[in-house]
mmJSON file of the N, C-alpha and C atoms, coordinates in Angstrom:
{"data_MODEL":{"atom_site":{
"group_PDB":["ATOM","ATOM","ATOM","ATOM","ATOM","ATOM","ATOM","ATOM","ATOM","ATOM","ATOM","ATOM","ATOM","ATOM","ATOM","ATOM","ATOM","ATOM","ATOM","ATOM","ATOM","ATOM","ATOM","ATOM","ATOM","ATOM","ATOM","ATOM","ATOM","ATOM","ATOM","ATOM","ATOM","ATOM","ATOM","ATOM","ATOM","ATOM","ATOM","ATOM","ATOM","ATOM","ATOM","ATOM","ATOM","ATOM","ATOM","ATOM","ATOM","ATOM","ATOM","ATOM","ATOM","ATOM","ATOM","ATOM","ATOM","ATOM","ATOM","ATOM","ATOM","ATOM","ATOM","ATOM","ATOM","ATOM","ATOM","ATOM","ATOM","ATOM","ATOM","ATOM","ATOM","ATOM","ATOM","ATOM","ATOM","ATOM","ATOM","ATOM","ATOM","ATOM","ATOM","ATOM","ATOM","ATOM","ATOM","ATOM","ATOM","ATOM","ATOM","ATOM","ATOM","ATOM","ATOM","ATOM","ATOM","ATOM","ATOM","ATOM","ATOM","ATOM","ATOM","ATOM","ATOM","ATOM","ATOM","ATOM","ATOM","ATOM","ATOM","ATOM","ATOM","ATOM","ATOM","ATOM","ATOM","ATOM","ATOM","ATOM","ATOM","ATOM","ATOM","ATOM","ATOM","ATOM","ATOM","ATOM","ATOM","ATOM","ATOM","ATOM","ATOM","ATOM","ATOM","ATOM","ATOM","ATOM","ATOM","ATOM","ATOM","ATOM","ATOM","ATOM","ATOM","ATOM","ATOM","ATOM","ATOM","ATOM","ATOM","ATOM","ATOM","ATOM","ATOM","ATOM","ATOM","ATOM","ATOM","ATOM","ATOM","ATOM","ATOM","ATOM","ATOM","ATOM","ATOM","ATOM","ATOM","ATOM","ATOM","ATOM","ATOM","ATOM","ATOM","ATOM","ATOM","ATOM","ATOM","ATOM","ATOM","ATOM","ATOM","ATOM","ATOM","ATOM","ATOM","ATOM","ATOM","ATOM","ATOM","ATOM","ATOM","ATOM","ATOM","ATOM","ATOM","ATOM","ATOM","ATOM","ATOM","ATOM","ATOM","ATOM","ATOM","ATOM","ATOM"],
"id":[1,2,3,4,5,6,7,8,9,10,11,12,13,14,15,16,17,18,19,20,21,22,23,24,25,26,27,28,29,30,31,32,33,34,35,36,37,38,39,40,41,42,43,44,45,46,47,48,49,50,51,52,53,54,55,56,57,58,59,60,61,62,63,64,65,66,67,68,69,70,71,72,73,74,75,76,77,78,79,80,81,82,83,84,85,86,87,88,89,90,91,92,93,94,95,96,97,98,99,100,101,102,103,104,105,106,107,108,109,110,111,112,113,114,115,116,117,118,119,120,121,122,123,124,125,126,127,128,129,130,131,132,133,134,135,136,137,138,139,140,141,142,143,144,145,146,147,148,149,150,151,152,153,154,155,156,157,158,159,160,161,162,163,164,165,166,167,168,169,170,171,172,173,174,175,176,177,178,179,180,181,182,183,184,185,186,187,188,189,190,191,192,193,194,195,196,197,198,199,200,201,202,203,204,205,206,207],
"type_symbol":["N","C","C","N","C","C","N","C","C","N","C","C","N","C","C","N","C","C","N","C","C","N","C","C","N","C","C","N","C","C","N","C","C","N","C","C","N","C","C","N","C","C","N","C","C","N","C","C","N","C","C","N","C","C","N","C","C","N","C","C","N","C","C","N","C","C","N","C","C","N","C","C","N","C","C","N","C","C","N","C","C","N","C","C","N","C","C","N","C","C","N","C","C","N","C","C","N","C","C","N","C","C","N","C","C","N","C","C","N","C","C","N","C","C","N","C","C","N","C","C","N","C","C","N","C","C","N","C","C","N","C","C","N","C","C","N","C","C","N","C","C","N","C","C","N","C","C","N","C","C","N","C","C","N","C","C","N","C","C","N","C","C","N","C","C","N","C","C","N","C","C","N","C","C","N","C","C","N","C","C","N","C","C","N","C","C","N","C","C","N","C","C","N","C","C","N","C","C","N","C","C","N","C","C","N","C","C"],
"label_atom_id":["N","CA","C","N","CA","C","N","CA","C","N","CA","C","N","CA","C","N","CA","C","N","CA","C","N","CA","C","N","CA","C","N","CA","C","N","CA","C","N","CA","C","N","CA","C","N","CA","C","N","CA","C","N","CA","C","N","CA","C","N","CA","C","N","CA","C","N","CA","C","N","CA","C","N","CA","C","N","CA","C","N","CA","C","N","CA","C","N","CA","C","N","CA","C","N","CA","C","N","CA","C","N","CA","C","N","CA","C","N","CA","C","N","CA","C","N","CA","C","N","CA","C","N","CA","C","N","CA","C","N","CA","C","N","CA","C","N","CA","C","N","CA","C","N","CA","C","N","CA","C","N","CA","C","N","CA","C","N","CA","C","N","CA","C","N","CA","C","N","CA","C","N","CA","C","N","CA","C","N","CA","C","N","CA","C","N","CA","C","N","CA","C","N","CA","C","N","CA","C","N","CA","C","N","CA","C","N","CA","C","N","CA","C","N","CA","C","N","CA","C","N","CA","C","N","CA","C","N","CA","C","N","CA","C","N","CA","C","N","CA","C"],
"label_alt_id":[null,null,null,null,null,null,null,null,null,null,null,null,null,null,null,null,null,null,null,null,null,null,null,null,null,null,null,null,null,null,null,null,null,null,null,null,null,null,null,null,null,null,null,null,null,null,null,null,null,null,null,null,null,null,null,null,null,null,null,null,null,null,null,null,null,null,null,null,null,null,null,null,null,null,null,null,null,null,null,null,null,null,null,null,null,null,null,null,null,null,null,null,null,null,null,null,null,null,null,null,null,null,null,null,null,null,null,null,null,null,null,null,null,null,null,null,null,null,null,null,null,null,null,null,null,null,null,null,null,null,null,null,null,null,null,null,null,null,null,null,null,null,null,null,null,null,null,null,null,null,null,null,null,null,null,null,null,null,null,null,null,null,null,null,null,null,null,null,null,null,null,null,null,null,null,null,null,null,null,null,null,null,null,null,null,null,null,null,null,null,null,null,null,null,null,null,null,null,null,null,null,null,null,null,null,null,null],
"label_comp_id":["UNK","UNK","UNK","UNK","UNK","UNK","UNK","UNK","UNK","UNK","UNK","UNK","UNK","UNK","UNK","UNK","UNK","UNK","UNK","UNK","UNK","UNK","UNK","UNK","UNK","UNK","UNK","UNK","UNK","UNK","UNK","UNK","UNK","UNK","UNK","UNK","UNK","UNK","UNK","UNK","UNK","UNK","UNK","UNK","UNK","UNK","UNK","UNK","UNK","UNK","UNK","UNK","UNK","UNK","UNK","UNK","UNK","UNK","UNK","UNK","UNK","UNK","UNK","UNK","UNK","UNK","UNK","UNK","UNK","UNK","UNK","UNK","UNK","UNK","UNK","UNK","UNK","UNK","UNK","UNK","UNK","UNK","UNK","UNK","UNK","UNK","UNK","UNK","UNK","UNK","UNK","UNK","UNK","UNK","UNK","UNK","UNK","UNK","UNK","UNK","UNK","UNK","UNK","UNK","UNK","UNK","UNK","UNK","UNK","UNK","UNK","UNK","UNK","UNK","UNK","UNK","UNK","UNK","UNK","UNK","UNK","UNK","UNK","UNK","UNK","UNK","UNK","UNK","UNK","UNK","UNK","UNK","UNK","UNK","UNK","UNK","UNK","UNK","UNK","UNK","UNK","UNK","UNK","UNK","UNK","UNK","UNK","UNK","UNK","UNK","UNK","UNK","UNK","UNK","UNK","UNK","UNK","UNK","UNK","UNK","UNK","UNK","UNK","UNK","UNK","UNK","UNK","UNK","UNK","UNK","UNK","UNK","UNK","UNK","UNK","UNK","UNK","UNK","UNK","UNK","UNK","UNK","UNK","UNK","UNK","UNK","UNK","UNK","UNK","UNK","UNK","UNK","UNK","UNK","UNK","UNK","UNK","UNK","UNK","UNK","UNK","UNK","UNK","UNK","UNK","UNK","UNK"],
"label_asym_id":["A","A","A","A","A","A","A","A","A","A","A","A","A","A","A","A","A","A","A","A","A","A","A","A","A","A","A","A","A","A","A","A","A","A","A","A","A","A","A","A","A","A","A","A","A","A","A","A","A","A","A","A","A","A","A","A","A","A","A","A","A","A","A","A","A","A","A","A","A","A","A","A","A","A","A","A","A","A","A","A","A","A","A","A","A","A","A","A","A","A","A","A","A","A","A","A","A","A","A","A","A","A","A","A","A","A","A","A","A","A","A","A","A","A","A","A","A","A","A","A","A","A","A","A","A","A","A","A","A","A","A","A","A","A","A","A","A","A","A","A","A","A","A","A","A","A","A","A","A","A","A","A","A","A","A","A","A","A","A","A","A","A","A","A","A","A","A","A","A","A","A","A","A","A","A","A","A","A","A","A","A","A","A","A","A","A","A","A","A","A","A","A","A","A","A","A","A","A","A","A","A","A","A","A","A","A","A"],
"label_entity_id":["1","1","1","1","1","1","1","1","1","1","1","1","1","1","1","1","1","1","1","1","1","1","1","1","1","1","1","1","1","1","1","1","1","1","1","1","1","1","1","1","1","1","1","1","1","1","1","1","1","1","1","1","1","1","1","1","1","1","1","1","1","1","1","1","1","1","1","1","1","1","1","1","1","1","1","1","1","1","1","1","1","1","1","1","1","1","1","1","1","1","1","1","1","1","1","1","1","1","1","1","1","1","1","1","1","1","1","1","1","1","1","1","1","1","1","1","1","1","1","1","1","1","1","1","1","1","1","1","1","1","1","1","1","1","1","1","1","1","1","1","1","1","1","1","1","1","1","1","1","1","1","1","1","1","1","1","1","1","1","1","1","1","1","1","1","1","1","1","1","1","1","1","1","1","1","1","1","1","1","1","1","1","1","1","1","1","1","1","1","1","1","1","1","1","1","1","1","1","1","1","1","1","1","1","1","1","1"],
"label_seq_id":[1,1,1,2,2,2,3,3,3,4,4,4,5,5,5,6,6,6,7,7,7,8,8,8,9,9,9,10,10,10,11,11,11,12,12,12,13,13,13,14,14,14,15,15,15,16,16,16,17,17,17,18,18,18,19,19,19,20,20,20,21,21,21,22,22,22,23,23,23,24,24,24,25,25,25,26,26,26,27,27,27,28,28,28,29,29,29,30,30,30,31,31,31,32,32,32,33,33,33,34,34,34,35,35,35,36,36,36,37,37,37,38,38,38,39,39,39,40,40,40,41,41,41,42,42,42,43,43,43,44,44,44,45,45,45,46,46,46,47,47,47,48,48,48,49,49,49,50,50,50,51,51,51,52,52,52,53,53,53,54,54,54,55,55,55,56,56,56,57,57,57,58,58,58,59,59,59,60,60,60,61,61,61,62,62,62,63,63,63,64,64,64,65,65,65,66,66,66,67,67,67,68,68,68,69,69,69],
"pdbx_PDB_ins_code":[null,null,null,null,null,null,null,null,null,null,null,null,null,null,null,null,null,null,null,null,null,null,null,null,null,null,null,null,null,null,null,null,null,null,null,null,null,null,null,null,null,null,null,null,null,null,null,null,null,null,null,null,null,null,null,null,null,null,null,null,null,null,null,null,null,null,null,null,null,null,null,null,null,null,null,null,null,null,null,null,null,null,null,null,null,null,null,null,null,null,null,null,null,null,null,null,null,null,null,null,null,null,null,null,null,null,null,null,null,null,null,null,null,null,null,null,null,null,null,null,null,null,null,null,null,null,null,null,null,null,null,null,null,null,null,null,null,null,null,null,null,null,null,null,null,null,null,null,null,null,null,null,null,null,null,null,null,null,null,null,null,null,null,null,null,null,null,null,null,null,null,null,null,null,null,null,null,null,null,null,null,null,null,null,null,null,null,null,null,null,null,null,null,null,null,null,null,null,null,null,null,null,null,null,null,null,null],
"Cartn_x":[-68.874,-70.373,-71.444,-72.203,-73.222,-74.491,-74.751,-75.99,-77.07,-78.08,-79.196,-80.707,-81.621,-82.948,-83.835,-84.906,-85.626,-86.82,-87.163,-88.41,-88.337,-89.225,-89.305,-89.534,-88.989,-89.221,-88.375,-88.383,-87.62,-86.585,-85.317,-84.389,-84.835,-84.979,-85.38,-84.032,-83.154,-82.022,-80.753,-79.378,-78.39,-77.649,-77.449,-76.712,-75.161,-74.757,-73.076,-72.772,-71.395,-70.598,-69.248,-68.647,-67.59,-66.495,-65.747,-64.93,-65.401,-66.562,-67.428,-67.328,-66.854,-66.605,-67.903,-68.702,-70.093,-69.796,-70.601,-70.928,-72.053,-72.096,-73.193,-74.583,-75.449,-76.906,-76.85,-75.819,-75.952,-76.941,-77.677,-78.558,-77.473,-77.852,-76.873,-77.934,-79.184,-80.048,-81.632,-82.412,-83.852,-84.588,-85.418,-86.217,-87.768,-88.519,-89.803,-90.494,-91.13,-91.979,-93.311,-94.399,-95.667,-96.271,-95.773,-96.127,-95.558,-94.576,-93.609,-92.358,-91.493,-90.182,-89.395,-88.536,-87.833,-86.267,-85.704,-84.07,-83.285,-82.434,-81.593,-80.325,-79.937,-78.943,-77.582,-76.528,-75.247,-75.274,-75.062,-75.126,-73.676,-72.653,-71.433,-70.476,-69.763,-68.768,-67.841,-67.522,-66.342,-66.438,-65.763,-65.647,-66.713,-67.21,-68.092,-66.971,-67.254,-66.169,-66.959,-68.326,-68.905,-70.327,-70.931,-72.238,-72.916,-73.877,-74.561,-75.693,-76.287,-77.617,-77.595,-78.599,-78.51,-80.245,-80.512,-82.042,-82.688,-83.739,-84.849,-84.586,-83.567,-83.381,-84.697,-85.205,-86.088,-85.267,-85.536,-85.038,-85.73,-85.25,-85.858,-85.353,-85.889,-85.626,-84.068,-83.175,-81.785,-81.029,-81.364,-80.448,-79.474,-78.225,-76.881,-76.808,-77.334,-76.938,-75.544,-74.846,-73.508,-72.535,-71.353,-70.46,-69.723,-69.729,-69.107,-67.964,-66.536,-65.527,-64.958],
"Cartn_y":[19.311,19.815,18.665,19.25,18.025,18.074,16.752,16.638,16.374,17.001,16.983,16.875,16.469,16.538,17.456,18.025,19.109,18.685,17.391,17.002,15.375,15.303,13.768,12.657,11.545,10.591,9.291,8.413,7.417,7.35,6.993,6.577,5.488,5.645,4.552,4.099,4.577,4.176,5.111,4.765,5.48,5.229,6.34,6.105,6.126,6.469,6.563,5.985,5.63,5.156,6.156,5.77,6.49,6.301,7.307,7.414,7.84,7.844,8.263,9.852,10.122,11.533,11.983,13.133,13.699,14.871,15.214,16.846,17.403,18.801,19.268,18.946,18.713,18.334,16.956,16.316,14.646,14.193,13.251,12.289,11.581,11.699,10.809,9.982,10.079,9.316,9.638,8.863,9.074,8.94,9.934,10.189,9.945,9.197,8.929,9.686,10.8,11.558,11.893,11.897,12.34,11.436,10.006,9.2,9.58,10.307,10.699,10.546,10.069,9.741,11.058,11.528,12.832,12.433,12.851,12.872,13.741,13.471,14.031,14.348,15.689,16.028,16.591,16.233,16.699,18.419,19.106,20.367,20.968,20.148,20.871,19.441,19.938,18.8,18.548,17.305,16.734,15.368,14.786,13.357,12.931,11.903,11.384,10.808,11.62,11.302,10.417,10.396,9.714,9.391,8.173,8.062,7.573,8.4,8.032,7.169,6.846,6.216,5.248,4.307,3.232,3.054,2.427,2.12,1.682,2.234,1.733,2.652,3.439,4.305,5.654,5.535,6.821,8.078,9.257,10.305,11.597,12.587,13.689,15.203,16.012,17.215,17.525,17.848,18.334,17.113,15.951,14.746,14.902,14.61,14.763,13.25,13.381,12.01,11.44,12.457,12.315,13.519,13.319,14.278,14.574,15.531,15.673,16.745,16.322,17.131,17.77],
"Cartn_z":[7.536,7.673,7.949,8.936,9.063,8.09,8.023,7.208,8.09,8.063,9.117,8.272,8.961,8.451,8.953,8.217,8.81,9.69,9.84,10.472,10.746,11.861,12.464,11.033,11.097,10.213,10.286,9.202,9.234,8.162,8.321,7.235,6.392,5.09,4.432,3.692,3.226,2.964,2.971,2.948,3.243,1.729,1.086,-0.265,-0.389,0.82,0.857,2.093,2.055,3.135,3.649,4.456,5.161,3.945,3.664,2.498,1.13,1.012,-0.353,-0.705,-2.008,-2.164,-2.991,-2.223,-2.912,-3.334,-4.167,-4.42,-4.182,-3.84,-3.416,-4.374,-3.345,-3.891,-4.181,-4.212,-4.138,-3.41,-3.611,-2.647,-1.661,-0.551,0.383,1.219,1.361,2.076,1.505,1.911,1.706,3.287,3.348,4.645,4.25,5.067,4.879,6.1,5.756,6.736,6.008,6.846,6.795,5.2,5.38,4.352,2.997,2.737,1.484,1.865,0.592,0.921,0.205,0.82,0.559,0.432,-0.726,-0.732,0.27,1.036,1.782,0.779,0.581,-0.284,0.601,0.051,0.477,0.477,1.546,1.689,1.03,0.74,0.285,-0.334,-1.338,-2.002,-0.863,-0.783,0.035,0.294,1.389,1.647,2.966,2.9,3.859,4.86,6.302,7.176,8.208,8.366,9.512,8.965,9.112,8.896,10.478,10.791,12.16,11.905,11.017,10.855,9.798,9.782,8.928,8.49,7.519,7.038,8.143,8.442,9.471,10.678,10.739,11.791,12.191,13.053,13.412,13.724,13.07,13.474,13.797,14.481,14.776,13.956,14.062,13.453,13.968,12.975,13.143,13.812,13.767,13.869,12.898,13.448,12.535,11.825,10.57,9.761,9.547,9.204,8.629,8.58,8.579,8.316,7.152,6.546,5.241,5.461,5.309,5.353,3.772],
"occupancy":[1.0,1.0,1.0,1.0,1.0,1.0,1.0,1.0,1.0,1.0,1.0,1.0,1.0,1.0,1.0,1.0,1.0,1.0,1.0,1.0,1.0,1.0,1.0,1.0,1.0,1.0,1.0,1.0,1.0,1.0,1.0,1.0,1.0,1.0,1.0,1.0,1.0,1.0,1.0,1.0,1.0,1.0,1.0,1.0,1.0,1.0,1.0,1.0,1.0,1.0,1.0,1.0,1.0,1.0,1.0,1.0,1.0,1.0,1.0,1.0,1.0,1.0,1.0,1.0,1.0,1.0,1.0,1.0,1.0,1.0,1.0,1.0,1.0,1.0,1.0,1.0,1.0,1.0,1.0,1.0,1.0,1.0,1.0,1.0,1.0,1.0,1.0,1.0,1.0,1.0,1.0,1.0,1.0,1.0,1.0,1.0,1.0,1.0,1.0,1.0,1.0,1.0,1.0,1.0,1.0,1.0,1.0,1.0,1.0,1.0,1.0,1.0,1.0,1.0,1.0,1.0,1.0,1.0,1.0,1.0,1.0,1.0,1.0,1.0,1.0,1.0,1.0,1.0,1.0,1.0,1.0,1.0,1.0,1.0,1.0,1.0,1.0,1.0,1.0,1.0,1.0,1.0,1.0,1.0,1.0,1.0,1.0,1.0,1.0,1.0,1.0,1.0,1.0,1.0,1.0,1.0,1.0,1.0,1.0,1.0,1.0,1.0,1.0,1.0,1.0,1.0,1.0,1.0,1.0,1.0,1.0,1.0,1.0,1.0,1.0,1.0,1.0,1.0,1.0,1.0,1.0,1.0,1.0,1.0,1.0,1.0,1.0,1.0,1.0,1.0,1.0,1.0,1.0,1.0,1.0,1.0,1.0,1.0,1.0,1.0,1.0,1.0,1.0,1.0,1.0,1.0,1.0],
"B_iso_or_equiv":[0.0,0.0,0.0,0.0,0.0,0.0,0.0,0.0,0.0,0.0,0.0,0.0,0.0,0.0,0.0,0.0,0.0,0.0,0.0,0.0,0.0,0.0,0.0,0.0,0.0,0.0,0.0,0.0,0.0,0.0,0.0,0.0,0.0,0.0,0.0,0.0,0.0,0.0,0.0,0.0,0.0,0.0,0.0,0.0,0.0,0.0,0.0,0.0,0.0,0.0,0.0,0.0,0.0,0.0,0.0,0.0,0.0,0.0,0.0,0.0,0.0,0.0,0.0,0.0,0.0,0.0,0.0,0.0,0.0,0.0,0.0,0.0,0.0,0.0,0.0,0.0,0.0,0.0,0.0,0.0,0.0,0.0,0.0,0.0,0.0,0.0,0.0,0.0,0.0,0.0,0.0,0.0,0.0,0.0,0.0,0.0,0.0,0.0,0.0,0.0,0.0,0.0,0.0,0.0,0.0,0.0,0.0,0.0,0.0,0.0,0.0,0.0,0.0,0.0,0.0,0.0,0.0,0.0,0.0,0.0,0.0,0.0,0.0,0.0,0.0,0.0,0.0,0.0,0.0,0.0,0.0,0.0,0.0,0.0,0.0,0.0,0.0,0.0,0.0,0.0,0.0,0.0,0.0,0.0,0.0,0.0,0.0,0.0,0.0,0.0,0.0,0.0,0.0,0.0,0.0,0.0,0.0,0.0,0.0,0.0,0.0,0.0,0.0,0.0,0.0,0.0,0.0,0.0,0.0,0.0,0.0,0.0,0.0,0.0,0.0,0.0,0.0,0.0,0.0,0.0,0.0,0.0,0.0,0.0,0.0,0.0,0.0,0.0,0.0,0.0,0.0,0.0,0.0,0.0,0.0,0.0,0.0,0.0,0.0,0.0,0.0,0.0,0.0,0.0,0.0,0.0,0.0],
"pdbx_formal_charge":[null,null,null,null,null,null,null,null,null,null,null,null,null,null,null,null,null,null,null,null,null,null,null,null,null,null,null,null,null,null,null,null,null,null,null,null,null,null,null,null,null,null,null,null,null,null,null,null,null,null,null,null,null,null,null,null,null,null,null,null,null,null,null,null,null,null,null,null,null,null,null,null,null,null,null,null,null,null,null,null,null,null,null,null,null,null,null,null,null,null,null,null,null,null,null,null,null,null,null,null,null,null,null,null,null,null,null,null,null,null,null,null,null,null,null,null,null,null,null,null,null,null,null,null,null,null,null,null,null,null,null,null,null,null,null,null,null,null,null,null,null,null,null,null,null,null,null,null,null,null,null,null,null,null,null,null,null,null,null,null,null,null,null,null,null,null,null,null,null,null,null,null,null,null,null,null,null,null,null,null,null,null,null,null,null,null,null,null,null,null,null,null,null,null,null,null,null,null,null,null,null,null,null,null,null,null,null],
"auth_seq_id":[1,1,1,2,2,2,3,3,3,4,4,4,5,5,5,6,6,6,7,7,7,8,8,8,9,9,9,10,10,10,11,11,11,12,12,12,13,13,13,14,14,14,15,15,15,16,16,16,17,17,17,18,18,18,19,19,19,20,20,20,21,21,21,22,22,22,23,23,23,24,24,24,25,25,25,26,26,26,27,27,27,28,28,28,29,29,29,30,30,30,31,31,31,32,32,32,33,33,33,34,34,34,35,35,35,36,36,36,37,37,37,38,38,38,39,39,39,40,40,40,41,41,41,42,42,42,43,43,43,44,44,44,45,45,45,46,46,46,47,47,47,48,48,48,49,49,49,50,50,50,51,51,51,52,52,52,53,53,53,54,54,54,55,55,55,56,56,56,57,57,57,58,58,58,59,59,59,60,60,60,61,61,61,62,62,62,63,63,63,64,64,64,65,65,65,66,66,66,67,67,67,68,68,68,69,69,69],
"auth_comp_id":["UNK","UNK","UNK","UNK","UNK","UNK","UNK","UNK","UNK","UNK","UNK","UNK","UNK","UNK","UNK","UNK","UNK","UNK","UNK","UNK","UNK","UNK","UNK","UNK","UNK","UNK","UNK","UNK","UNK","UNK","UNK","UNK","UNK","UNK","UNK","UNK","UNK","UNK","UNK","UNK","UNK","UNK","UNK","UNK","UNK","UNK","UNK","UNK","UNK","UNK","UNK","UNK","UNK","UNK","UNK","UNK","UNK","UNK","UNK","UNK","UNK","UNK","UNK","UNK","UNK","UNK","UNK","UNK","UNK","UNK","UNK","UNK","UNK","UNK","UNK","UNK","UNK","UNK","UNK","UNK","UNK","UNK","UNK","UNK","UNK","UNK","UNK","UNK","UNK","UNK","UNK","UNK","UNK","UNK","UNK","UNK","UNK","UNK","UNK","UNK","UNK","UNK","UNK","UNK","UNK","UNK","UNK","UNK","UNK","UNK","UNK","UNK","UNK","UNK","UNK","UNK","UNK","UNK","UNK","UNK","UNK","UNK","UNK","UNK","UNK","UNK","UNK","UNK","UNK","UNK","UNK","UNK","UNK","UNK","UNK","UNK","UNK","UNK","UNK","UNK","UNK","UNK","UNK","UNK","UNK","UNK","UNK","UNK","UNK","UNK","UNK","UNK","UNK","UNK","UNK","UNK","UNK","UNK","UNK","UNK","UNK","UNK","UNK","UNK","UNK","UNK","UNK","UNK","UNK","UNK","UNK","UNK","UNK","UNK","UNK","UNK","UNK","UNK","UNK","UNK","UNK","UNK","UNK","UNK","UNK","UNK","UNK","UNK","UNK","UNK","UNK","UNK","UNK","UNK","UNK","UNK","UNK","UNK","UNK","UNK","UNK","UNK","UNK","UNK","UNK","UNK","UNK"],
"auth_asym_id":["A","A","A","A","A","A","A","A","A","A","A","A","A","A","A","A","A","A","A","A","A","A","A","A","A","A","A","A","A","A","A","A","A","A","A","A","A","A","A","A","A","A","A","A","A","A","A","A","A","A","A","A","A","A","A","A","A","A","A","A","A","A","A","A","A","A","A","A","A","A","A","A","A","A","A","A","A","A","A","A","A","A","A","A","A","A","A","A","A","A","A","A","A","A","A","A","A","A","A","A","A","A","A","A","A","A","A","A","A","A","A","A","A","A","A","A","A","A","A","A","A","A","A","A","A","A","A","A","A","A","A","A","A","A","A","A","A","A","A","A","A","A","A","A","A","A","A","A","A","A","A","A","A","A","A","A","A","A","A","A","A","A","A","A","A","A","A","A","A","A","A","A","A","A","A","A","A","A","A","A","A","A","A","A","A","A","A","A","A","A","A","A","A","A","A","A","A","A","A","A","A","A","A","A","A","A","A"],
"auth_atom_id":["N","CA","C","N","CA","C","N","CA","C","N","CA","C","N","CA","C","N","CA","C","N","CA","C","N","CA","C","N","CA","C","N","CA","C","N","CA","C","N","CA","C","N","CA","C","N","CA","C","N","CA","C","N","CA","C","N","CA","C","N","CA","C","N","CA","C","N","CA","C","N","CA","C","N","CA","C","N","CA","C","N","CA","C","N","CA","C","N","CA","C","N","CA","C","N","CA","C","N","CA","C","N","CA","C","N","CA","C","N","CA","C","N","CA","C","N","CA","C","N","CA","C","N","CA","C","N","CA","C","N","CA","C","N","CA","C","N","CA","C","N","CA","C","N","CA","C","N","CA","C","N","CA","C","N","CA","C","N","CA","C","N","CA","C","N","CA","C","N","CA","C","N","CA","C","N","CA","C","N","CA","C","N","CA","C","N","CA","C","N","CA","C","N","CA","C","N","CA","C","N","CA","C","N","CA","C","N","CA","C","N","CA","C","N","CA","C","N","CA","C","N","CA","C","N","CA","C","N","CA","C","N","CA","C","N","CA","C","N","CA","C"],
"pdbx_PDB_model_num":[1,1,1,1,1,1,1,1,1,1,1,1,1,1,1,1,1,1,1,1,1,1,1,1,1,1,1,1,1,1,1,1,1,1,1,1,1,1,1,1,1,1,1,1,1,1,1,1,1,1,1,1,1,1,1,1,1,1,1,1,1,1,1,1,1,1,1,1,1,1,1,1,1,1,1,1,1,1,1,1,1,1,1,1,1,1,1,1,1,1,1,1,1,1,1,1,1,1,1,1,1,1,1,1,1,1,1,1,1,1,1,1,1,1,1,1,1,1,1,1,1,1,1,1,1,1,1,1,1,1,1,1,1,1,1,1,1,1,1,1,1,1,1,1,1,1,1,1,1,1,1,1,1,1,1,1,1,1,1,1,1,1,1,1,1,1,1,1,1,1,1,1,1,1,1,1,1,1,1,1,1,1,1,1,1,1,1,1,1,1,1,1,1,1,1,1,1,1,1,1,1,1,1,1,1,1,1]
}}}
């Protein structure tokens, strides 16, 4: 399952790496948008297969941050 963001912003940090196990609603990254920091949470329980961003990356709405299987 793809992990996406709902709006334009900047990735402040990525809390997981490839191979990490996550549970649904675990924070996996932090997005800064509109001068606020918002957690990005795992949409499902699984294993992180691919991380596409790093801290400091600018992202747009629906950018795929990572893939969880």
